[in-house]
C-alpha positions as CSV (number, residue, x, y, z in Angstrom):
1,M,-5.7,14.7,-21.3
2,N,-9.3,14.5,-20.1
3,H,-10.7,12.9,-17.0
4,A,-11.2,9.4,-18.4
5,A,-7.6,9.3,-19.8
6,I,-6.1,10.4,-16.5
7,H,-8.2,8.0,-14.6
8,G,-7.1,5.1,-16.8
9,R,-3.4,6.0,-16.3
10,I,-3.7,6.2,-12.5
11,E,-5.7,3.0,-12.3
12,K,-3.0,1.3,-14.4
13,W,-0.2,2.7,-12.2
14,L,-1.9,1.5,-9.0
15,L,-2.9,-1.9,-10.4
16,Q,0.0,-3.0,-12.6
17,K,3.0,-1.3,-10.8
18,Q,1.9,-1.7,-7.1
19,L,-0.7,-4.4,-6.7
20,V,0.3,-7.1,-9.3
21,P,3.8,-7.7,-7.8
22,L,2.2,-8.2,-4.4
23,E,-0.4,-10.6,-5.8
24,A,2.5,-12.7,-7.3
25,L,4.1,-12.8,-3.8
26,V,0.7,-13.9,-2.4
27,D,0.8,-16.8,-4.9
28,E,4.3,-17.7,-3.8
29,V,3.4,-17.8,-0.1
30,A,0.2,-19.7,-0.7
31,G,2.1,-22.3,-2.8
32,M,4.5,-22.8,0.1
33,A,1.6,-23.2,2.6
34,A,-0.1,-25.7,0.3
35,D,3.0,-28.0,0.3
36,A,3.9,-27.9,4.0
37,P,3.5,-25.8,7.1
38,L,5.1,-22.4,6.9
39,T,8.6,-22.1,8.5
40,D,11.1,-19.4,8.9
41,A,13.6,-21.3,6.8
42,G,11.1,-21.9,4.1
43,L,10.0,-18.2,4.0
44,A,13.6,-17.1,3.7
45,A,13.3,-18.3,0.1
46,L,11.2,-15.2,-0.6
47,T,14.3,-12.9,0.0
48,P,15.5,-12.9,-3.6
49,T,12.1,-12.0,-4.9
50,L,11.7,-9.3,-2.2
51,D,15.1,-7.8,-3.0
52,A,14.3,-7.8,-6.8
53,E,11.0,-6.0,-6.2
54,L,12.6,-3.4,-4.1
55,G,15.2,-2.8,-6.8
56,R,12.5,-2.6,-9.5
57,S,10.0,-0.3,-7.7
58,A,10.3,3.4,-8.0
59,V,8.3,4.0,-4.8
60,S,8.7,1.0,-2.4
61,V,10.9,1.2,0.7
62,G,9.9,-2.1,2.3
63,I,8.2,-5.3,1.3
64,G,7.5,-8.7,2.8
65,F,5.1,-11.2,4.4
66,V,3.4,-10.7,7.8
67,A,1.9,-13.8,9.3
68,A,-1.3,-14.4,11.2
69,P,-0.8,-15.7,14.8
70,G,0.6,-19.2,14.9
71,K,0.7,-19.7,11.1
72,V,4.5,-20.0,11.0
73,R,5.8,-23.0,12.9
74,G,7.2,-22.1,16.3
75,R,6.3,-18.5,16.1
76,S,3.4,-16.6,17.7
77,L,4.0,-13.4,15.6
78,Y,6.2,-13.4,12.5
79,L,7.3,-11.2,9.7
80,H,9.8,-11.6,6.9
81,W,10.3,-8.0,5.7
82,M,13.1,-6.5,3.6
83,Q,13.8,-2.8,4.0
84,L,15.9,-0.4,1.9
85,S,18.8,1.1,3.8
86,G,20.5,3.4,1.5
87,S,21.0,1.4,-1.7
88,R,21.0,-2.0,0.2
89,S,18.1,-4.3,1.1
90,V,18.3,-5.5,4.7
91,P,16.0,-7.5,7.0
92,L,13.7,-5.4,9.2
93,K,14.2,-6.5,12.8
94,L,11.3,-5.7,15.2
95,N,10.3,-6.8,18.7
96,L,7.4,-9.2,18.3
97,D,7.3,-10.3,21.9
98,R,3.8,-9.4,23.1
99,R,4.9,-9.6,26.7
100,D,7.1,-6.5,26.2
101,A,5.7,-2.9,26.4
102,D,7.5,-1.9,23.2
103,V,6.2,-4.8,21.1
104,Y,5.4,-4.1,17.5
105,D,1.9,-5.4,17.6
106,Y,0.8,-5.5,14.0
107,L,-2.4,-7.4,14.9
108,E,-4.1,-4.1,15.7
109,M,-2.9,-2.1,12.7
110,D,-5.4,-1.1,10.0
111,W,-3.4,-2.4,7.1
112,Y,-3.5,-5.9,8.8
113,V,-7.0,-5.8,10.3
114,H,-8.7,-4.5,7.2
115,A,-7.0,-6.9,4.8
116,R,-7.9,-9.8,7.2
117,D,-11.5,-8.8,7.7
118,R,-12.3,-7.7,4.1
119,R,-10.3,-10.4,2.3
120,R,-9.2,-7.9,-0.3
121,P,-6.3,-5.5,-0.8
122,V,-6.1,-2.3,1.3
123,I,-4.0,0.8,1.3
124,Q,-3.4,2.9,4.4
125,G,-1.7,6.2,4.9
126,P,0.1,8.4,4.6
127,Y,1.5,8.0,8.1
128,L,4.9,8.3,9.8
129,D,6.5,4.8,9.9
130,Y,8.3,5.0,13.2
131,S,9.1,1.3,13.4
132,G,10.5,0.9,9.9
133,S,11.7,3.5,7.4
134,D,11.0,6.5,9.7
135,R,9.5,8.1,6.6
136,F,5.9,9.0,5.6
137,V,4.5,6.0,3.8
138,F,1.4,4.3,2.4
139,T,1.2,0.6,3.4
140,L,-0.4,-1.6,0.7
141,T,-1.4,-5.1,1.8
142,V,-3.0,-8.2,0.2
143,P,-4.4,-11.1,2.2
144,V,-3.0,-14.6,1.9
145,V,-5.8,-17.1,2.1
146,V,-5.6,-20.8,1.4
147,D,-8.7,-23.0,1.6
148,D,-10.5,-20.1,3.3
149,E,-7.8,-20.0,6.0
150,F,-6.2,-16.6,6.6
151,L,-2.4,-16.9,6.8
152,G,-1.4,-13.3,6.9
153,V,-0.7,-10.5,4.5
154,V,1.9,-9.6,1.8
155,G,2.6,-5.9,1.9
156,A,4.7,-3.0,0.7
157,D,5.5,0.4,2.2
158,L,5.3,3.0,-0.5
159,L,7.1,6.3,0.2
160,A,4.5,9.1,0.3
161,D,6.6,11.7,-1.5
162,R,7.4,9.3,-4.4
163,V,3.8,8.2,-4.7
164,E,2.9,11.9,-4.9
165,A,5.6,12.6,-7.5
166,S,4.4,9.6,-9.6
167,L,0.8,10.7,-9.5
168,C,1.6,14.3,-10.1
169,G,3.4,13.3,-13.2
170,I,0.1,11.9,-14.5
171,L,-2.1,14.7,-13.2
172,R,-0.1,17.4,-14.9
173,S,-1.3,16.0,-18.2
174,H,-4.8,17.0,-17.3
175,T,-6.2,20.0,-19.1
176,G,-7.6,21.5,-15.9
177,R,-7.3,21.1,-12.2
178,A,-7.1,17.6,-10.8
179,L,-6.4,15.7,-7.5
180,V,-6.3,12.2,-6.1
181,V,-8.0,12.0,-2.7
182,G,-8.4,9.2,-0.2
183,G,-11.7,7.9,1.1
184,D,-11.3,10.0,4.3
185,G,-10.7,13.2,2.2
186,T,-6.9,13.3,2.5
187,V,-5.3,14.8,-0.6
188,I,-2.7,12.3,-2.0
189,A,-1.6,14.3,-5.0
190,S,-2.8,17.3,-7.1
191,N,-1.6,19.3,-10.1
192,T,-2.4,22.7,-8.4
193,P,-1.5,24.4,-5.1
194,D,-5.2,24.7,-4.5
195,W,-5.0,21.3,-2.7
196,M,-1.8,20.3,-0.9
197,P,-0.8,16.6,-0.3
198,G,-1.6,15.6,3.3
199,E,-4.4,18.2,3.6
200,T,-7.8,16.8,4.7
201,L,-10.6,18.4,2.7
202,R,-13.5,19.7,4.7
203,T,-15.9,18.1,2.1
204,H,-15.0,15.1,0.1
205,P,-15.2,15.8,-3.7
206,R,-17.9,13.1,-4.1
207,D,-20.1,15.3,-1.8
208,A,-19.3,18.6,-3.7
209,P,-20.8,18.2,-7.2
210,A,-21.0,22.0,-7.5
211,T,-17.2,22.3,-7.2
212,F,-16.0,19.3,-9.2
213,E,-17.1,18.3,-12.7
214,A,-16.1,14.7,-12.4
215,V,-15.4,12.5,-9.4
216,E,-14.7,8.8,-9.9
217,L,-13.3,6.0,-7.7
218,I,-9.9,4.7,-9.0
219,S,-10.6,1.4,-7.3
220,E,-13.0,0.0,-4.7
221,W,-10.3,-1.5,-2.6
222,S,-8.1,1.6,-2.4
223,G,-10.9,4.0,-1.7
224,W,-8.9,6.6,-3.8
225,S,-10.9,8.9,-6.1
226,L,-9.9,11.1,-9.0
227,A,-11.6,14.5,-8.9
228,T,-11.3,17.0,-11.8
229,I,-12.4,20.4,-12.9
230,E,-11.9,20.6,-16.7
231,T,-11.5,24.4,-17.0
232,A,-8.3,25.7,-15.5
233,S,-8.6,28.7,-13.2
């Protein structure tokens, strides 16, 4: 496959398999908020949907809703998050008491801040998820906004090794050398040992036209790019 065909397949994988299910969850949360104030009991109704999505996804290890301060009745901070534990889906329990030194303060995390401020999906990582899966993950989040009011984010943790495997399966169809790289130059996946996942390139492919024959954003919101060299070495 050539660059354009590979780009289309990766764009479809990122949009249809990862983003669209979260956008459906956004609609579900927004619908709840339009009818009445959000409550813990009301948001518990999301659990079957979250469980089903974890069962469907080939890469997700956690999924849920993370609220903006005070947007869930009686709660300062709040999350309803389901996490895979073996083959089971279980609620993720975190300390959200900001008076404690070991609080899980998601208000300062990039996947929350950027989705809130940019009002569009964001994907962060890979990083080691100490508080949840204890695995290397990407966190994909989509803001929930009703009548211009930010209510929080819907998100999913995607296992980095499974993301790499999925993308490598597509990149191997390329006729030459190819890689997917983040906006900061971190290699996400490649079809050659020339670039290793997790490696940060000294020069981003978009700034190296003499090296790469084609460099194209996969999506504006992700910041991911596909870079290719048509002739194999």
